[in-house]
Biopython code that builds the backbone (N, CA, C, O; Angstrom):
import numpy as np
from Bio.PDB.StructureBuilder import StructureBuilder

atoms = [
    (1, "UNK", "N", (-13.936, -24.847, -7.350)),
    (1, "UNK", "CA", (-13.556, -23.604, -6.732)),
    (1, "UNK", "C", (-13.964, -22.474, -7.667)),
    (1, "UNK", "O", (-13.563, -22.465, -8.831)),
    (2, "UNK", "N", (-14.736, -21.543, -7.189)),
    (2, "UNK", "CA", (-15.189, -20.440, -8.005)),
    (2, "UNK", "C", (-14.209, -19.286, -7.895)),
    (2, "UNK", "O", (-13.812, -18.887, -6.800)),
    (3, "UNK", "N", (-13.837, -18.772, -9.018)),
    (3, "UNK", "CA", (-12.972, -17.598, -9.065)),
    (3, "UNK", "C", (-13.476, -16.712, -10.193)),
    (3, "UNK", "O", (-13.915, -17.210, -11.229)),
    (4, "UNK", "N", (-13.416, -15.438, -10.001)),
    (4, "UNK", "CA", (-13.813, -14.520, -11.047)),
    (4, "UNK", "C", (-13.027, -13.231, -10.881)),
    (4, "UNK", "O", (-12.459, -12.971, -9.821)),
    (5, "UNK", "N", (-12.999, -12.434, -11.926)),
    (5, "UNK", "CA", (-12.294, -11.165, -11.857)),
    (5, "UNK", "C", (-13.137, -10.109, -12.517)),
    (5, "UNK", "O", (-13.983, -10.398, -13.364)),
    (6, "UNK", "N", (-12.891, -8.864, -12.113)),
    (6, "UNK", "CA", (-13.663, -7.760, -12.664)),
    (6, "UNK", "C", (-12.882, -7.009, -13.725)),
    (6, "UNK", "O", (-13.479, -6.405, -14.616)),
    (7, "UNK", "N", (-11.550, -7.035, -13.646)),
    (7, "UNK", "CA", (-10.702, -6.411, -14.663)),
    (7, "UNK", "C", (-9.538, -7.357, -14.927)),
    (7, "UNK", "O", (-9.499, -8.470, -14.403)),
    (8, "UNK", "N", (-8.599, -6.909, -15.735)),
    (8, "UNK", "CA", (-7.435, -7.740, -16.024)),
    (8, "UNK", "C", (-6.415, -7.708, -14.891)),
    (8, "UNK", "O", (-5.456, -8.480, -14.902)),
    (9, "UNK", "N", (-6.607, -6.843, -13.935)),
    (9, "UNK", "CA", (-5.662, -6.719, -12.821)),
    (9, "UNK", "C", (-5.804, -7.898, -11.865)),
    (9, "UNK", "O", (-6.916, -8.313, -11.541)),
    (10, "UNK", "N", (-4.675, -8.432, -11.419)),
    (10, "UNK", "CA", (-4.704, -9.564, -10.489)),
    (10, "UNK", "C", (-5.276, -9.167, -9.142)),
    (10, "UNK", "O", (-5.759, -10.024, -8.402)),
    (11, "UNK", "N", (-5.233, -7.886, -8.807)),
    (11, "UNK", "CA", (-5.750, -7.458, -7.511)),
    (11, "UNK", "C", (-7.276, -7.477, -7.464)),
    (11, "UNK", "O", (-7.858, -7.350, -6.386)),
    (12, "UNK", "N", (-7.927, -7.634, -8.603)),
    (12, "UNK", "CA", (-9.388, -7.639, -8.651)),
    (12, "UNK", "C", (-9.980, -9.044, -8.608)),
    (12, "UNK", "O", (-11.201, -9.189, -8.659)),
    (13, "UNK", "N", (-9.154, -10.079, -8.517)),
    (13, "UNK", "CA", (-9.645, -11.448, -8.450)),
    (13, "UNK", "C", (-10.304, -11.688, -7.102)),
    (13, "UNK", "O", (-9.911, -11.103, -6.092)),
    (14, "UNK", "N", (-11.308, -12.553, -7.096)),
    (14, "UNK", "CA", (-12.004, -12.913, -5.864)),
    (14, "UNK", "C", (-12.226, -14.421, -5.843)),
    (14, "UNK", "O", (-12.438, -15.042, -6.884)),
    (15, "UNK", "N", (-12.175, -14.994, -4.659)),
    (15, "UNK", "CA", (-12.474, -16.401, -4.447)),
    (15, "UNK", "C", (-13.472, -16.455, -3.301)),
    (15, "UNK", "O", (-13.411, -15.634, -2.386)),
    (16, "UNK", "N", (-14.379, -17.404, -3.343)),
    (16, "UNK", "CA", (-15.364, -17.538, -2.280)),
    (16, "UNK", "C", (-14.669, -17.741, -0.940)),
    (16, "UNK", "O", (-13.689, -18.479, -0.846)),
    (17, "UNK", "N", (-15.180, -17.087, 0.088)),
    (17, "UNK", "CA", (-14.624, -17.238, 1.429)),
    (17, "UNK", "C", (-15.040, -18.583, 1.998)),
    (17, "UNK", "O", (-16.169, -19.031, 1.794)),
    (18, "UNK", "N", (-14.127, -19.224, 2.710)),
    (18, "UNK", "CA", (-14.399, -20.525, 3.316)),
    (18, "UNK", "C", (-14.343, -20.381, 4.823)),
    (18, "UNK", "O", (-13.329, -19.949, 5.373)),
    (19, "UNK", "N", (-15.403, -20.732, 5.479)),
    (19, "UNK", "CA", (-15.396, -20.767, 6.931)),
    (19, "UNK", "C", (-15.618, -19.419, 7.582)),
    (19, "UNK", "O", (-15.478, -18.368, 6.956)),
    (20, "UNK", "N", (-15.963, -19.477, 8.837)),
    (20, "UNK", "CA", (-16.248, -18.270, 9.596)),
    (20, "UNK", "C", (-15.028, -17.419, 9.864)),
    (20, "UNK", "O", (-15.135, -16.196, 9.954)),
    (21, "UNK", "N", (-13.858, -18.049, 9.993)),
    (21, "UNK", "CA", (-12.650, -17.282, 10.254)),
    (21, "UNK", "C", (-12.357, -16.312, 9.123)),
    (21, "UNK", "O", (-12.005, -15.157, 9.366)),
    (22, "UNK", "N", (-12.500, -16.774, 7.893)),
    (22, "UNK", "CA", (-12.237, -15.890, 6.758)),
    (22, "UNK", "C", (-13.271, -14.785, 6.674)),
    (22, "UNK", "O", (-12.924, -13.640, 6.383)),
    (23, "UNK", "N", (-14.527, -15.100, 6.922)),
    (23, "UNK", "CA", (-15.553, -14.062, 6.908)),
    (23, "UNK", "C", (-15.256, -13.011, 7.971)),
    (23, "UNK", "O", (-15.400, -11.814, 7.722)),
    (24, "UNK", "N", (-14.846, -13.452, 9.142)),
    (24, "UNK", "CA", (-14.566, -12.513, 10.228)),
    (24, "UNK", "C", (-13.336, -11.670, 9.940)),
    (24, "UNK", "O", (-13.330, -10.473, 10.230)),
    (25, "UNK", "N", (-12.295, -12.267, 9.376)),
    (25, "UNK", "CA", (-11.026, -11.567, 9.184)),
    (25, "UNK", "C", (-11.011, -10.695, 7.935)),
    (25, "UNK", "O", (-10.282, -9.704, 7.891)),
    (26, "UNK", "N", (-11.803, -11.041, 6.916)),
    (26, "UNK", "CA", (-11.703, -10.357, 5.637)),
    (26, "UNK", "C", (-12.904, -9.481, 5.305)),
    (26, "UNK", "O", (-12.955, -8.901, 4.220)),
    (27, "UNK", "N", (-13.859, -9.374, 6.203)),
    (27, "UNK", "CA", (-15.005, -8.489, 5.982)),
    (27, "UNK", "C", (-15.037, -7.433, 7.085)),
    (27, "UNK", "O", (-14.078, -7.300, 7.846)),
    (28, "UNK", "N", (-16.098, -6.707, 7.171)),
    (28, "UNK", "CA", (-16.208, -5.639, 8.157)),
    (28, "UNK", "C", (-16.187, -6.110, 9.602)),
    (28, "UNK", "O", (-15.997, -5.314, 10.522)),
    (29, "UNK", "N", (-16.382, -7.409, 9.795)),
    (29, "UNK", "CA", (-16.350, -7.956, 11.150)),
    (29, "UNK", "C", (-14.973, -7.843, 11.792)),
    (29, "UNK", "O", (-14.845, -7.966, 13.010)),
    (30, "UNK", "N", (-13.937, -7.609, 10.979)),
    (30, "UNK", "CA", (-12.583, -7.505, 11.540)),
    (30, "UNK", "C", (-12.477, -6.345, 12.520)),
    (30, "UNK", "O", (-11.595, -6.333, 13.379)),
    (31, "UNK", "N", (-13.380, -5.361, 12.393)),
    (31, "UNK", "CA", (-13.369, -4.226, 13.314)),
    (31, "UNK", "C", (-14.030, -4.572, 14.650)),
    (31, "UNK", "O", (-13.808, -3.896, 15.654)),
    (32, "UNK", "N", (-14.838, -5.625, 14.652)),
    (32, "UNK", "CA", (-15.585, -5.998, 15.852)),
    (32, "UNK", "C", (-14.860, -7.071, 16.651)),
    (32, "UNK", "O", (-14.840, -7.039, 17.882)),
    (33, "UNK", "N", (-14.266, -8.020, 15.936)),
    (33, "UNK", "CA", (-13.642, -9.175, 16.581)),
    (33, "UNK", "C", (-12.160, -8.904, 16.807)),
    (33, "UNK", "O", (-11.482, -8.363, 15.933)),
    (34, "UNK", "N", (-11.666, -9.275, 17.959)),
    (34, "UNK", "CA", (-10.251, -9.132, 18.281)),
    (34, "UNK", "C", (-9.541, -10.447, 17.999)),
    (34, "UNK", "O", (-9.944, -11.502, 18.487)),
    (35, "UNK", "N", (-8.479, -10.368, 17.204)),
    (35, "UNK", "CA", (-7.692, -11.542, 16.861)),
    (35, "UNK", "C", (-6.407, -11.547, 17.662)),
    (35, "UNK", "O", (-5.904, -10.495, 18.058)),
    (36, "UNK", "N", (-5.878, -12.746, 17.899)),
    (36, "UNK", "CA", (-4.570, -12.852, 18.537)),
    (36, "UNK", "C", (-3.502, -12.372, 17.566)),
    (36, "UNK", "O", (-3.750, -12.258, 16.365)),
    (37, "UNK", "N", (-2.324, -12.094, 18.085)),
    (37, "UNK", "CA", (-1.232, -11.607, 17.250)),
    (37, "UNK", "C", (-0.904, -12.628, 16.160)),
    (37, "UNK", "O", (-0.632, -13.792, 16.454)),
    (38, "UNK", "N", (-0.931, -12.188, 14.916)),
    (38, "UNK", "CA", (-0.580, -13.043, 13.792)),
    (38, "UNK", "C", (-1.699, -13.921, 13.279)),
    (38, "UNK", "O", (-1.552, -14.531, 12.220)),
    (39, "UNK", "N", (-2.810, -14.010, 13.986)),
    (39, "UNK", "CA", (-3.898, -14.902, 13.569)),
    (39, "UNK", "C", (-4.547, -14.418, 12.270)),
    (39, "UNK", "O", (-4.802, -15.212, 11.364)),
    (40, "UNK", "N", (-4.807, -13.133, 12.186)),
    (40, "UNK", "CA", (-5.428, -12.588, 10.983)),
    (40, "UNK", "C", (-4.496, -12.711, 9.789)),
    (40, "UNK", "O", (-4.952, -12.956, 8.672)),
    (41, "UNK", "N", (-3.206, -12.546, 10.008)),
    (41, "UNK", "CA", (-2.248, -12.709, 8.910)),
    (41, "UNK", "C", (-2.239, -14.138, 8.393)),
    (41, "UNK", "O", (-2.124, -14.350, 7.186)),
    (42, "UNK", "N", (-2.358, -15.119, 9.272)),
    (42, "UNK", "CA", (-2.411, -16.515, 8.836)),
    (42, "UNK", "C", (-3.662, -16.776, 7.999)),
    (42, "UNK", "O", (-3.609, -17.486, 6.995)),
    (43, "UNK", "N", (-4.783, -16.199, 8.419)),
    (43, "UNK", "CA", (-6.033, -16.373, 7.672)),
    (43, "UNK", "C", (-5.904, -15.744, 6.281)),
    (43, "UNK", "O", (-6.301, -16.342, 5.281)),
    (44, "UNK", "N", (-5.348, -14.538, 6.232)),
    (44, "UNK", "CA", (-5.163, -13.859, 4.954)),
    (44, "UNK", "C", (-4.203, -14.628, 4.055)),
    (44, "UNK", "O", (-4.407, -14.687, 2.843)),
    (45, "UNK", "N", (-3.160, -15.216, 4.631)),
    (45, "UNK", "CA", (-2.188, -15.988, 3.863)),
    (45, "UNK", "C", (-2.849, -17.207, 3.220)),
    (45, "UNK", "O", (-2.591, -17.517, 2.058)),
    (46, "UNK", "N", (-3.714, -17.904, 3.989)),
    (46, "UNK", "CA", (-4.433, -19.062, 3.444)),
    (46, "UNK", "C", (-5.339, -18.642, 2.288)),
    (46, "UNK", "O", (-5.408, -19.321, 1.264)),
    (47, "UNK", "N", (-6.042, -17.504, 2.467)),
    (47, "UNK", "CA", (-6.938, -17.013, 1.424)),
    (47, "UNK", "C", (-6.145, -16.666, 0.163)),
    (47, "UNK", "O", (-6.544, -17.046, -0.938)),
    (48, "UNK", "N", (-5.032, -15.952, 0.310)),
    (48, "UNK", "CA", (-4.236, -15.553, -0.845)),
    (48, "UNK", "C", (-3.636, -16.760, -1.562)),
    (48, "UNK", "O", (-3.517, -16.759, -2.788)),
    (49, "UNK", "N", (-3.257, -17.790, -0.805)),
    (49, "UNK", "CA", (-2.720, -19.002, -1.419)),
    (49, "UNK", "C", (-3.788, -19.681, -2.278)),
    (49, "UNK", "O", (-3.506, -20.109, -3.397)),
    (50, "UNK", "N", (-5.020, -19.781, -1.753)),
    (50, "UNK", "CA", (-6.123, -20.363, -2.509)),
    (50, "UNK", "C", (-6.442, -19.512, -3.734)),
    (50, "UNK", "O", (-6.765, -20.044, -4.796)),
    (51, "UNK", "N", (-6.352, -18.192, -3.587)),
    (51, "UNK", "CA", (-6.602, -17.272, -4.694)),
    (51, "UNK", "C", (-5.580, -17.467, -5.807)),
    (51, "UNK", "O", (-5.953, -17.528, -6.978)),
    (52, "UNK", "N", (-4.309, -17.563, -5.464)),
    (52, "UNK", "CA", (-3.268, -17.774, -6.477)),
    (52, "UNK", "C", (-3.476, -19.090, -7.214)),
    (52, "UNK", "O", (-3.292, -19.162, -8.429)),
    (53, "UNK", "N", (-3.858, -20.128, -6.480)),
    (53, "UNK", "CA", (-4.121, -21.415, -7.107)),
    (53, "UNK", "C", (-5.292, -21.306, -8.088)),
    (53, "UNK", "O", (-5.221, -21.833, -9.198)),
    (54, "UNK", "N", (-6.354, -20.632, -7.687)),
    (54, "UNK", "CA", (-7.524, -20.475, -8.557)),
    (54, "UNK", "C", (-7.166, -19.665, -9.801)),
    (54, "UNK", "O", (-7.635, -19.974, -10.896)),
    (55, "UNK", "N", (-6.341, -18.635, -9.641)),
    (55, "UNK", "CA", (-5.914, -17.847, -10.796)),
    (55, "UNK", "C", (-5.117, -18.706, -11.773)),
    (55, "UNK", "O", (-5.310, -18.617, -12.985)),
    (56, "UNK", "N", (-4.223, -19.538, -11.243)),
    (56, "UNK", "CA", (-3.397, -20.397, -12.087)),
    (56, "UNK", "C", (-4.272, -21.376, -12.868)),
    (56, "UNK", "O", (-4.041, -21.604, -14.055)),
    (57, "UNK", "N", (-5.274, -21.953, -12.208)),
    (57, "UNK", "CA", (-6.168, -22.904, -12.865)),
    (57, "UNK", "C", (-6.981, -22.217, -13.955)),
    (57, "UNK", "O", (-7.135, -22.766, -15.045)),
    (58, "UNK", "N", (-7.504, -21.020, -13.676)),
    (58, "UNK", "CA", (-8.312, -20.298, -14.663)),
    (58, "UNK", "C", (-7.486, -19.904, -15.876)),
    (58, "UNK", "O", (-7.950, -20.031, -17.009)),
    (59, "UNK", "N", (-6.275, -19.430, -15.654)),
    (59, "UNK", "CA", (-5.416, -19.047, -16.768)),
    (59, "UNK", "C", (-5.069, -20.270, -17.613)),
    (59, "UNK", "O", (-5.041, -20.183, -18.841)),
    (60, "UNK", "N", (-4.806, -21.402, -16.975)),
    (60, "UNK", "CA", (-4.506, -22.622, -17.717)),
    (60, "UNK", "C", (-5.700, -23.047, -18.567)),
    (60, "UNK", "O", (-5.524, -23.484, -19.705)),
    (61, "UNK", "N", (-6.906, -22.924, -18.029)),
    (61, "UNK", "CA", (-8.098, -23.283, -18.792)),
    (61, "UNK", "C", (-8.283, -22.351, -19.985)),
    (61, "UNK", "O", (-8.654, -22.798, -21.071)),
    (62, "UNK", "N", (-8.028, -21.059, -19.790)),
    (62, "UNK", "CA", (-8.163, -20.113, -20.883)),
    (62, "UNK", "C", (-7.114, -20.363, -21.967)),
    (62, "UNK", "O", (-7.405, -20.239, -23.157)),
    (63, "UNK", "N", (-5.896, -20.714, -21.556)),
    (63, "UNK", "CA", (-4.847, -21.004, -22.540)),
    (63, "UNK", "C", (-5.190, -22.241, -23.358)),
    (63, "UNK", "O", (-4.961, -22.273, -24.567)),
    (64, "UNK", "N", (-5.742, -23.266, -22.697)),
    (64, "UNK", "CA", (-6.142, -24.483, -23.419)),
    (64, "UNK", "C", (-7.262, -24.192, -24.411)),
    (64, "UNK", "O", (-7.306, -24.770, -25.496)),
    (65, "UNK", "N", (-8.172, -23.288, -24.030)),
    (65, "UNK", "CA", (-9.297, -22.959, -24.902)),
    (65, "UNK", "C", (-8.872, -21.996, -26.020)),
    (65, "UNK", "O", (-9.610, -21.797, -26.985)),
    (66, "UNK", "N", (-7.697, -21.409, -25.886)),
    (66, "UNK", "CA", (-7.228, -20.470, -26.902)),
    (66, "UNK", "C", (-7.793, -19.077, -26.734)),
    (66, "UNK", "O", (-7.716, -18.266, -27.656)),
    (67, "UNK", "N", (-8.360, -18.781, -25.575)),
    (67, "UNK", "CA", (-8.949, -17.458, -25.350)),
    (67, "UNK", "C", (-7.974, -16.477, -24.709)),
    (67, "UNK", "O", (-8.309, -15.309, -24.508)),
    (68, "UNK", "N", (-6.796, -16.935, -24.393)),
    (68, "UNK", "CA", (-5.889, -16.070, -23.654)),
    (68, "UNK", "C", (-4.592, -15.915, -24.387)),
    (68, "UNK", "O", (-3.696, -15.215, -23.914)),
]
sb = StructureBuilder()
sb.init_structure("model")
sb.init_model(0)
sb.init_chain("A")
sb.init_seg("    ")
for serial, (resi, resn, name, xyz) in enumerate(atoms, 1):
    if name == "N":
        sb.init_residue(resn, " ", resi, " ")
    sb.init_atom(name, np.array(xyz, "f"), 0.0, 1.0, " ", f" {name:<3s}", serial, name[0])
structure = sb.get_structure()
């Protein structure tokens, strides 16, 4: 799982998008495609959960390496 950040802020972390649903819901396509009630929130929730997991793994790796 690829994760990277641009600053020390957690809001700047990014994880690769998986599947067409995430691309549609989290990019500019969200203005074109109509989602059912709550569908986009579920997609965003899945993305944020994967993001938190990736952040936890990266921080653990940095702590083991002594860089953090």
